N, C-alpha and C positions, 0 to 999 in steps of 0.2 A: 503535239509538238509545242514545247514551252516557248514563250516569247522572250526575246532578249530585251534589255532595257531600251526605252525609246523616248523621244520627244515628238509628239504628234501636233502639227500646226494646222489649224483650220482657218484658212483665209475665207472671209465671209462668215466668221465665227459668231457674229451676232445676228445672222440672217435666218430665214425661215427653215432652210434645209438643216442647218446645224441644230436648231431648236427642236424640230419635229423628228429628225431621224438620227443625226450623227451623235449628238451628246447622249440621247437615250440609249443608243446602241452601245456606246462605250460604257455607260453605267451598267447595262445588262451584263457585259463581259466582266466588268469589275466585280460585280456581285458573285459571279461564277468563279472568281479567283483566277481569271486568265491573264490579268495585267500584273507585271512586276510591281513590287511595292513602291519603287522609286520612279515609275513611269509618269510622264507629265503630259498635260494637254494645254496647248497655248492657243487661245482664240484670238484671231486678228480681225479687227473691224476698223472702219473709217472714223468713227466718232470718238472724240476724247471722252473717256469715261473712267471713273474710279473702279478699282477692283471690287469694292463693295457693291457699287451700282450694277456692275455686270453680273455678279453672283446673284443679286436680287432678280435680274432679268432671267437668269437660268432657272431660278426657283419658280418664277411666274410662268415662263414659256416652255421650258424643256421638261420640267417635272411631270406636267400633266400628260405628256406623251409616253411616259414609261408604262409598259404594258402590265407589269406585275405590281404587287404591293410594294411601296417604297419603304424600306427599312431606314429609320432615321439615322442610325449610326453609320450604315453603309453609304447612305447619301452624303453625309458629311465627309466621310473618307474620300468619296469621289470628288466633291467640291474642292477639297484641299489639293487635288491634283491640278486644278484649272487656274491658269493665269490669263488675264486679258491684256492685250497690247494694241494700242492705236497705231495704225500704219496707213499712210496714203500710198496705195499700190503704185501710183505713177511717180512718186517722189522718192528717189533712192536714199536721200538723207534720212528719211523716217525709218528706214530699215535698221538703223542703229538700235532702236528700242527692241526690235525682235532679236537682234544679235545678243543684246544684253539679257534677254529673257531665256535664251537657249543655253543649255549647259555647254561648256567648252570642250568636253570630251569628244573628240572626233570619231571615236570608235562606236559611239551610240548610233542607233538607227534614227534617222530623221525622216519624217514623212510630212510633206507639204500637200495638204488637200485643198484644191482650188475650187471651192464652191462659189465661184464668181462668174460674171459674164465672160464668154470665151474671148472677147476682145482684150481682156486683161491677162490672158495666159502668158503671152510672150513677154509682156512688161514685167510681170511678177518673176518669171524665170530669169530674165536678164538681170533684174535687180538683186535677186538672190545670189546670182553668180558674182555680181559686181562687189558685193560686200562679203564674199567668201563663205556663204552659207550653203552653197550647192556642193556638198562633200561627196566622196565616192560612196558613202553609206546613206546617201539621201535618196528618197523616192518621191515622185510627184504623182498625185491623183488628179485626173481631169474629169470633171462632171460634164454631162451634156448641157447644151447642144455643142457638139464638136464640129462647128462650122455650119454653114447654111447651104453650101454647094461643094462641088469637088475642089474648086480652086481654094476656097477658104479652109477646107479640111487639110489640103496639102500644105497650106501656109502654116496652120497650127502645128502640124507634124514637123515642118522644117524649123519653125521658131523654137519650139520646145526641145527639139532634137539638137539644137546648137548648145544647149546647156546640159541636158540629161541624155544618157544613152537609152536606147530602146528598152533595155532590160530594167531601167529605172522608171519607166512611164507606165502608169496604170490608168487605162481609159475605162471608166466604170459604166456598167449597165446593170442596174440593181435587179432586173429580172433574172439574170444569170445566177444570182445569189440565192434564189428561192429553192427551198428544199425539194419541191417536186421536179424542178429542172434537173437537179442532181440525181434524183431517183429515176428520171427518164434515161440518163446515161447508164445508171446501174442496171435498169431493166434490159436495155439493149445489149450492153457489152458485158454484163455479169451473169447472164442467163442464156441458155441455148434456145429457149422457147420462142422468143420474139424475133431474133435476128434473121432466121431463115424466111420468115414471113414479111420482113421489112423491105418490100420491093414491089415493083409494078405488077407482078403476077398475082399478088394477093391484096394489095391496097387499092381501094377505089379512089379516095381523095383524102386530103388533109385540110382541116379548117383551123385557123389560128385567129382568135378574137380577143381584143382588149377593148372592153366597153366601159364607159364611165357614165354615171348619172349626173355628175356635176357639169356645170358650164365652164366658161373661161375664168370666172371669178375675178380676182385682182391681177390676173396674168394677161389681160387683154393687150397691153402694150407690146408684150413679147409675142403673144399668140397670133395677133393679126399679121405680123410679119413672118410668121412661121407656118402655121397650119398643121393639120393632122399628119400630112405626109412627112414633113420634117420632124415634127415633135414626137411621133410615135412609130411610124412605119419604118423609116430609114434605120432606126436603131433597134428598138425593142422587138418588133415583129420579125425583122430580118434575122436577128440573133436567135430567136426561137426557131425560126425556119431552119437555120444552120444546124442547131442541135438535133432536130428531127431528121434532117436529110443527109448529114455528114456520113462519110464512110468510116468504118472502124479505124480509129487512130492506132498507131503502133504501141502507144502507152498513154497514160494520163498526164504525161509531161506537158508543160505549157505549149511549146512549139509544135508538138505532135498534134494536140487538139486544135490549135489555132491554124495549123496547115490544113487540117481536114475541113474546118469551117470556111477558110479562104477558098478552097476548091469549090464549095457549094456556091458561094457568091459569084465566082467566075463562071459557073455553069448555068446561072440563071439566064433564061432566054430573054434577049433584049427586045424591048417594045419598038415597033414602028408606029408612025402616026395612025395607021389603019388598025393594027392590033390593040393599040392603046385605047382608042375610042370604043372598041368592042369589049375590052376586058378590064376596064377601070371605071368605077363610079365614084364621084365625089359629091358630097352633100353638105348642107349647112342647116343647122337646126332653127326652127321657128318656135313661136310660143306654144305652150302646151302644159301638161301636168306631169310632174314627177313625184311619186309617193303622195299623190293627192294634193300637192301644192302647185299653184299656178307659177310658171316660170316664164321669163321673157325670151324672145327669139334672140339670135346672135346679134343681129343688127340693132336690136333694142337695148343691148347691154350698154352701161354707162361708158361713153367715149368711143363706141364702135362707129366706124364709118357707115353711113346709111346705105351705100352701094357696095359694101365690102364683098369681094369674091373669095375670101379666105374659106377654105374647106374645113369643116369641123368633123367630117366623116369621110373615110376612104374604104372602099372595098375593091379587091382586085383578084384576078385569077393569074397566078404565076406558074411557071413551069421550070423544072430543073432538067437540063439537057444532059442526062447521063444514062448509062445502061440500066442502073438501078431504078431510075425515076421517070424515064421517058414516057410521056402520056398520062402521068398522074397529075391532076390539077392540085395546086396549093392555093386555097382561098384565104386571103388575108383581109382582116376587117378591124377597123378601129373607129371610135366615134365618141363624141360627148353628148350629154343629155339623152342617153339611151334608156331603154326599158329596165335595165338592170346593170349593176356593177359586177363585172366578172372579167377574168382573164383565163382563157383555157385553150388547150390544144386538143383537137379531136382527130384521131386517126381512125378512119372508117375503112373496114375491110370489104371485100367484094361480096355480093349476095350469093346465097347457095344456088347452084345451077338447076336443082330439081327438088321438089318436095315429095317426100314419101308419105306425108301425113295428109289427113283429110282437110287440108286448107291450102290455098294457092301460095305460090312463092311470093307473090306481091304482099302477102300479109306478114312476111318475115322481115323484121328490121335487121339490117346488116350489123354484124358484130363491130364494136368500136372500143377503142381505148381512149378514155377521157382523162387528160392531165389538167387539173384545176390549179391555177396559180393564185387566184384571189376570187372572192374574199376568203374562202375556206380551202386551204391547200390540200390536195389529195389526188389519188388516182382511182379510177374505177373501170371495170370492164362491163360492157353491155352484151349480154348473151341471150339467146333464146332458150327458154326452159319450160318444162311442162307445168301447167297450172294444177293445183291440187284437185282431186276428184277422180271420177271414174272414166272421164273422157280424155283422149289423147289430144289435148289442145295446148298449143305452144304460145307463149307470150314473152315479150322482152323483160328481162330481169337485170338488175344492176348489182354487180359484185364489187364491194368496196375493198380496196387494197390499202388498209390502214397500217402502215409500217410503224408509225410513231407509237401506236397503241401496243404493238407487239414488242418493240424495243424499249418501251417505257422511257423514251428520251424526251427531254424538254424541247420545246419549239425554239428555233433560232431564227431571228428575223434576217432578211437579206443583207441589210447593211451591217449587221453584226458579223456575219460570215465574211463579207467582202473586206471589211476593215481588218479583221484578223488575218486574212490572206495577204493584204498589203503589208502588215506589220511582220508577217513571216517571210515575205519575199516570194509569195506564190502567185504566179501570173496566169494560171490556167483559165480563170474565169474573167479575164480582162481582154479587151480588144487590142490587137496589134495594129500598128500604123497602116500596114497594107490591107488589113481587113476593113478598116475605116474607109480607106480610099476606094476599095472595091465596091462597098455598099453605096457610096455616093455616086460612083460611076454608073451603077445600074439605075439609080433613082433619078439622076439628072435629066435624062431625056423626057421624063414625065413632067418635071418642073418647067422645062423649056417649052414643052407643048402647051401647058396650061397658061403660061405667060403670053403666048401668042393667040390663045383661044378666046374668042369673044363671049362664049357661053358662060353662064354662072352655075355654081354648084346647085344640084337638085335640092329643093327644100324638103325637109322632113319634120314632122311634128315631134316636139320634145316628149320624151316618155315612150317612144316607139323604138323599133330596131333599125331605123334609118330609112332611106328612100326606097320606094318600091322597086326601083331599078336594081338595087342590090340583090333582091330576091330573084329578079328576072335574070341577072347575071349568072347565078348558080343554077337557076331553073332551066336555062338553055342546054345544060349538060344533063338534064333529067335528075338533078339533085336538089337538096334543100339545106338551108342552114340548120344547125342542130336543134335550135328552139322551135323551128317550124316542123321538124320531123318527129319531135317527141310524141309518143302515143298519148292520147287522152286517157285520164283515169276513168 
């Protein structure tokens, strides 16, 4: 679907996200001839800066994040699209400079991407409306964090909703833009093979992990007031859970898919103080070694409070109370300074009931579908297969499902796909306001319990898979995390 002409405005256009992800993504689509020749990108920042100085910043900071070889002519064509405008988000008078930079054709698509702190969302939207820049053809993209609790999320929805209709609001979660998440939808709803098995009778458990090797880095000021639950689980992990657990939507239309996801969020079993303490583990990293390098503990990071109770790790057992999923545990896990960098969904099927081979059923690994989101996107099936030779000995084998190789299609990064969807007006991969509120409603009792709890997060050594209590959590159900269950070579 070809794009119509547009003006794309990045608030926070001189910031880290714009330089690492947004501008490289737009360059990648420009090289692929997806952008109309006259389409323009306006980068908005707080600092007074000449156009030349900003382009030099893009050369220095954004160019290095382009994945493929940079063609000099194509890069110059891309730079020619970019205009820098200095705007004080809180001062409506400075929006005149933005109005001057935008084309006056009201039929053009205008996209305002707010890569700013959430406390500026309402102010920016109000000021855009005040100077007549919020047109019927305008769209607004909201980056996380979308609030820090249910009340603040509702306030964001209310404030932005005063200016933009729900159909104009794109709440972005870049994990939903990943190719393998799209392929999970295709596997489930484009094939007869998996969907009959996608239920409690055949599935043992589901594990969703987002693990990072890095620590808090220069985000400590934000992170210490957020923690892993707000930063990762409330949004990324819950959205992935929704994709796995949703009922088949009537179509791929935006509201059909988002209705199905909302139903999952509303079906999540609520925690009580008793079940919460039994089914959630929070941790905080201590000093250790990552990739052979010594790294400090969280409380030893520059500027960190010495008695901080902020969690850098969360593992939990969640349950979806529906006929399809009743009794199937969903194990969610995320953490910093862990043993490896990965994001994956593991759907494990139930074990065979009886072995006809000369080896016990305990030696059979359950079949599983592994959806890898990073670092190497892909899907694989783990099956039991006969080892070569004259004996009937079975061993686990991994079958790669490499669709990109078969289709010979180039890789598209998550932000590339999501930006294209915004420009096309396609809302399927973006959260609706009631989805956002339902996620916070489920998470909020956990936050309230922790605020009243005097205990501190369990310590874990950097470069490991988190606190031992996380293994005990899943072990009580007679299960293991995937890396613990992998057979030795």
